[in-house]
Residue, then its C-alpha position, 0 to 999 in steps of 0.5 A: m316918310k312919316s310924320l313926328e306923331q307916328v314915332k314912338p318914345g325912345e326913337t330918334v329921327s331927322v326932320v325931312r320937311l315941314h308942312g303947313e301954312g305960314p304962322i304954323k310953320r314959322r312957329i315950329m321953325d322958331m322952336g328950332i325944328t328945322k330941316g336936318v335936325t335931329v329929334f329924340v321923342r322922350k315920351v307921349a301923354p296917356l291920351g297921345d297929346p302932347m308929345e315931349i321931344t328933345v331938340r337941340g339940347y332942350e325939351l319941348s312939348l308939342r301938340k299932336a296937330d303940330c307934330a303931324a306937320i313934321e315929316v321925319q325919316 
């Protein structure tokens, strides 16, 4: 398995598991990123932070630290 931060732009992946503690995990889930959801990586900033993804029909920018807590396949 790999984390969302390792996914290249243009790839579509599925969320397997969320790591992290209470508030961080809760915030990620509140953004619509839950187990089983499909995530498309649209683009990554030149320095790698943040990443722009499409999830549940809307665009979302996530910090690399947050992406590291999302396990995908």
